[in-house]
C-alpha positions as CSV (number, residue, x, y, z in Angstrom):
1,M,49.3,30.0,31.6
2,E,45.6,31.0,31.6
3,K,46.6,34.6,32.5
4,R,49.5,34.8,30.1
5,G,49.0,36.8,26.9
6,E,48.3,35.1,23.6
7,N,51.3,34.6,21.4
8,S,53.7,35.6,24.1
9,I,55.9,32.5,24.5
10,H,58.4,31.3,21.9
11,A,59.1,27.7,23.2
12,I,58.0,25.3,25.9
13,V,60.4,22.7,27.3
14,T,58.9,20.7,30.1
15,D,58.9,17.4,32.0
16,P,55.3,17.2,33.3
17,P,53.8,14.8,35.9
18,Y,52.8,12.5,33.0
19,G,51.6,9.8,35.4
20,L,49.6,12.6,37.2
21,R,48.9,10.5,40.2
22,E,52.4,10.3,41.5
23,Y,52.6,14.1,42.2
24,T,49.3,14.4,44.1
25,P,49.8,15.8,47.6
26,H,49.0,12.4,49.1
27,E,51.6,10.5,47.0
28,K,54.2,13.2,47.5
29,E,53.8,13.0,51.2
30,K,54.4,9.3,51.0
31,L,57.5,9.9,48.8
32,R,59.0,12.4,51.2
33,N,58.3,10.1,54.2
34,G,59.8,7.1,52.3
35,R,56.6,5.1,52.5
36,G,55.9,4.1,49.0
37,G,52.4,4.3,47.7
38,V,52.6,4.7,43.9
39,W,56.4,5.2,44.4
40,R,58.6,2.1,44.6
41,I,60.8,2.8,47.7
42,P,63.4,1.4,47.9
43,P,63.2,-0.6,44.7
44,S,66.0,-2.9,43.8
45,F,67.3,-4.7,40.7
46,D,69.4,-7.9,41.3
47,G,70.6,-6.5,44.6
48,C,71.2,-2.9,43.3
49,K,69.3,-0.2,45.1
50,R,67.3,2.2,42.9
51,R,66.0,5.7,43.4
52,P,62.2,6.1,43.8
53,L,60.3,5.5,40.6
54,P,56.5,5.8,40.1
55,R,54.7,2.6,39.2
56,F,52.7,3.7,36.1
57,T,51.3,0.2,35.7
58,V,49.1,0.7,38.7
59,L,47.1,3.5,37.1
60,T,43.4,2.7,36.8
61,E,41.2,3.6,33.9
62,G,39.9,6.5,36.0
63,D,43.5,7.7,36.4
64,R,44.1,7.5,32.7
65,E,40.9,9.4,32.0
66,K,42.1,12.1,34.4
67,L,45.4,12.1,32.6
68,R,43.8,12.7,29.2
69,D,41.7,15.5,30.6
70,F,44.7,17.1,32.3
71,F,46.7,17.2,29.1
72,S,43.7,18.4,27.1
73,Q,43.5,21.4,29.3
74,F,47.3,21.9,29.2
75,S,47.3,21.6,25.4
76,R,44.7,24.3,24.9
77,R,46.6,26.7,27.1
78,A,50.0,25.8,25.5
79,V,48.8,26.4,22.0
80,R,47.3,29.7,22.9
81,V,50.4,31.2,24.6
82,L,52.9,30.0,22.0
83,V,53.7,32.2,19.0
84,P,53.1,30.7,15.6
85,G,55.9,28.2,14.8
86,G,56.8,27.9,18.5
87,H,58.0,24.4,19.5
88,L,56.9,22.3,22.5
89,F,59.3,19.7,23.8
90,I,57.6,17.4,26.3
91,A,59.1,14.4,28.3
92,T,57.0,11.3,28.7
93,N,57.6,7.5,28.8
94,P,56.8,4.6,26.5
95,L,53.8,3.4,28.5
96,L,51.9,6.7,28.6
97,S,53.2,8.8,25.6
98,H,50.0,8.2,23.6
99,L,47.9,9.8,26.4
100,V,50.1,12.8,26.3
101,Y,50.5,13.2,22.5
102,L,46.9,12.8,21.4
103,P,45.5,15.8,23.3
104,L,48.3,18.0,21.9
105,M,47.4,17.1,18.3
106,E,43.7,17.5,19.1
107,A,44.4,21.0,20.3
108,G,46.0,21.9,17.0
109,F,49.7,21.1,17.5
110,E,51.7,19.5,14.6
111,K,53.7,16.5,15.7
112,R,57.2,17.1,14.4
113,G,58.9,14.0,15.6
114,E,60.2,12.6,18.8
115,L,63.5,13.0,20.6
116,I,65.1,9.9,22.0
117,R,67.1,10.3,25.1
118,L,69.4,7.3,25.2
119,V,70.0,6.7,28.9
120,K,70.7,3.5,30.8
121,T,68.7,3.4,34.0
122,L,67.5,0.6,36.2
123,R,63.8,1.1,35.2
124,G,62.1,-2.1,34.1
125,G,63.7,-5.6,33.7
126,D,62.1,-7.0,36.9
127,R,61.1,-10.6,37.3
128,P,57.4,-11.3,38.3
129,K,56.7,-9.8,41.7
130,N,56.7,-12.3,44.6
131,A,57.6,-15.1,42.0
132,H,61.1,-14.2,40.9
133,G,62.5,-17.5,42.1
134,E,59.8,-19.5,40.2
135,F,60.2,-17.5,37.0
136,G,63.9,-16.6,37.1
137,E,64.2,-16.4,33.4
138,V,61.2,-14.1,32.9
139,T,61.2,-10.3,32.8
140,V,57.9,-8.5,33.0
141,M,59.0,-5.5,30.9
142,P,62.2,-4.8,29.0
143,R,64.7,-2.8,30.9
144,S,64.5,0.7,29.5
145,G,67.4,2.2,27.6
146,W,65.6,5.3,26.3
147,E,63.2,8.1,27.2
148,P,60.9,9.7,24.6
149,W,60.4,13.4,24.3
150,G,57.5,14.5,22.1
151,L,58.3,17.3,19.7
152,F,55.4,19.5,18.6
153,R,54.9,22.8,16.8
154,K,52.2,25.4,16.7
155,P,51.4,25.9,12.9
156,C,53.5,28.6,11.2
157,E,52.0,31.6,9.5
158,G,52.9,30.9,5.9
159,R,56.4,29.5,5.0
160,V,59.0,28.7,7.7
161,Q,61.2,31.6,6.4
162,D,58.3,34.0,6.7
163,N,57.5,32.8,10.2
164,L,61.2,33.1,11.2
165,R,61.3,36.7,10.1
166,K,58.1,37.7,11.9
167,W,58.0,35.5,15.0
168,K,61.7,34.2,15.2
169,T,60.3,30.7,15.4
170,G,59.4,27.8,13.1
171,G,62.6,25.7,13.2
172,L,65.2,24.4,15.6
173,R,68.6,25.9,16.3
174,R,71.4,23.9,14.8
175,I,74.4,22.6,16.8
176,S,76.6,24.5,14.3
177,S,76.6,25.6,10.7
178,K,77.7,22.1,9.8
179,L,75.7,20.0,12.3
180,P,71.9,20.0,12.6
181,F,70.1,19.3,15.8
182,E,69.5,15.5,15.9
183,D,66.6,13.5,17.4
184,V,68.8,11.0,19.2
185,I,70.8,12.3,22.2
186,R,73.1,10.1,24.3
187,S,72.7,11.0,27.9
188,A,74.2,9.8,31.1
189,P,71.9,9.7,34.2
190,T,71.8,12.9,36.2
191,R,75.1,13.4,38.0
192,A,75.3,13.0,41.8
193,A,76.6,16.6,42.1
194,E,73.5,17.9,40.4
195,R,71.2,15.7,42.5
196,A,72.9,17.1,45.6
197,I,72.0,20.6,44.5
198,A,68.4,19.8,43.6
199,P,67.2,16.4,45.0
200,H,64.0,16.3,42.9
201,P,62.9,12.7,42.0
202,S,62.7,13.6,38.2
203,L,65.7,15.9,37.9
204,K,67.1,15.9,34.3
205,P,70.9,16.3,33.7
206,Q,72.2,19.7,32.6
207,A,74.2,17.9,29.8
208,F,71.0,16.9,28.2
209,M,68.8,19.8,29.1
210,R,71.2,22.4,27.7
211,Q,71.1,20.8,24.3
212,V,67.3,20.6,24.2
213,V,66.8,24.1,25.5
214,R,69.3,25.6,23.2
215,A,67.6,24.0,20.2
216,S,64.2,25.3,21.2
217,L,64.8,28.9,20.0
218,P,66.1,28.8,16.4
219,L,67.6,32.3,16.4
220,G,68.6,32.3,20.1
221,V,66.0,34.9,21.0
222,G,62.6,34.8,22.7
223,T,61.1,33.5,25.9
224,M,61.1,29.8,26.9
225,L,58.6,28.5,29.4
226,D,58.7,25.5,31.7
227,P,55.2,25.2,33.3
228,F,56.3,22.2,35.4
229,M,59.6,23.5,36.7
230,G,60.2,20.9,39.5
231,G,63.8,21.2,40.7
232,G,64.6,23.9,38.1
233,S,66.9,21.9,35.7
234,T,65.2,23.4,32.5
235,I,65.4,27.0,33.8
236,A,69.0,26.5,34.8
237,A,69.8,25.2,31.3
238,A,68.2,28.3,29.9
239,V,70.3,30.5,32.2
240,A,73.4,28.6,31.1
241,V,72.8,29.1,27.4
242,G,71.7,32.7,27.8
243,Y,68.0,32.5,27.1
244,E,65.2,34.4,28.8
245,S,62.9,31.9,30.6
246,I,59.9,31.5,32.9
247,G,59.4,28.7,35.3
248,I,56.1,27.7,37.0
249,E,55.9,25.2,39.9
250,D,52.8,24.8,42.2
251,D,54.5,22.7,44.9
252,P,56.1,25.0,47.5
253,V,58.8,22.5,48.5
254,F,59.9,22.1,44.9
255,Y,59.6,25.8,44.2
256,R,62.0,26.7,47.0
257,M,64.3,23.9,45.9
258,A,64.4,25.4,42.4
259,E,65.0,28.9,43.7
260,R,68.1,27.7,45.5
261,A,69.2,25.3,42.8
262,I,68.9,27.2,39.5
263,P,71.9,29.5,39.9
264,R,74.1,26.7,41.2
265,L,73.0,24.3,38.4
266,A,73.6,27.0,35.8
267,E,77.1,27.6,37.1
268,Q,78.1,23.9,36.5
269,G,81.1,24.0,34.3
270,P,82.2,22.2,31.1
271,D,82.3,18.8,32.8
272,V,78.5,18.6,32.7
273,M,78.9,17.8,29.0
274,L,80.8,14.6,29.6
275,G,77.8,12.5,28.6
276,T,77.6,14.4,25.3
277,P,79.1,13.1,22.0
278,A,82.5,14.6,21.2
279,T,81.3,16.0,17.9
280,T,78.6,18.0,19.6
281,R,80.9,19.2,22.4
282,R,83.4,20.4,19.8
283,A,80.7,22.2,17.8
284,L,79.3,24.0,20.9
285,R,82.8,24.8,22.1
286,D,83.7,26.3,18.6
287,E,80.5,28.4,18.6
288,R,81.2,29.7,22.1
289,M,84.7,30.7,20.9
290,Q,83.2,32.6,17.9
291,L,80.8,34.5,20.2
292,L,83.6,35.6,22.6
293,P,84.2,39.4,22.4
294,F,87.6,40.3,21.0
295,E,90.0,42.0,23.3
296,A,93.2,43.6,22.1
């Protein structure tokens, strides 16, 4: 991003390492060896085995300070490369979102709201560690039923309509002429078929990512960036909806994974949208039908 030209990216959609510590080489080695560390392996909830999850509650004040500094640097780079009116969609979690959002606003981004990904996972809801029998009616944290995505915008040049004409940005792409893009999206967990293609610990489902990526370019033109590509789900979603995109990943294992996974994830058919509300599925289907070339 430091080397990228100013005002050269039209949208950023990303799921960063918002705990920071969990994706250090030391912790990733433990994750890949199944030995825990900051990752809970194999965690369980009332006898149900869970996938590895980072324990954000173990972060020290030093870790949190590094996190603030990390996102301050990221924010300065992001606001520079985005064109005026360009949006940034950034995944986080309820425990750490303030450490992610504040540096973005300090860098000059406008907070435009928050997307709520409604998803039932097994994160949270645990009884006190090593005392679950003694405190059987106590839960340390509520079991999570949602995931926040911060929505930010680089300030427009003049009115939104002027910015749209000049930079092709400033708003969000509607689901259809009748349905606007909404800030609550129902989402099933990532399907097993997608995890088999890209076994990244934070892989987001195509059903969700395609909706977010599609909304990021209001006129359907421009370049979308994911600077924390991981297993490639965001870039695959961009390929699936026909957008130009750039993915960056500094971990060689995840990068090779993404290289293999992106074309296969992008080829996933209509059944990836099974976790999407019927009204949205119909609107997207109708729009695709309108865009099909006519053949006599």
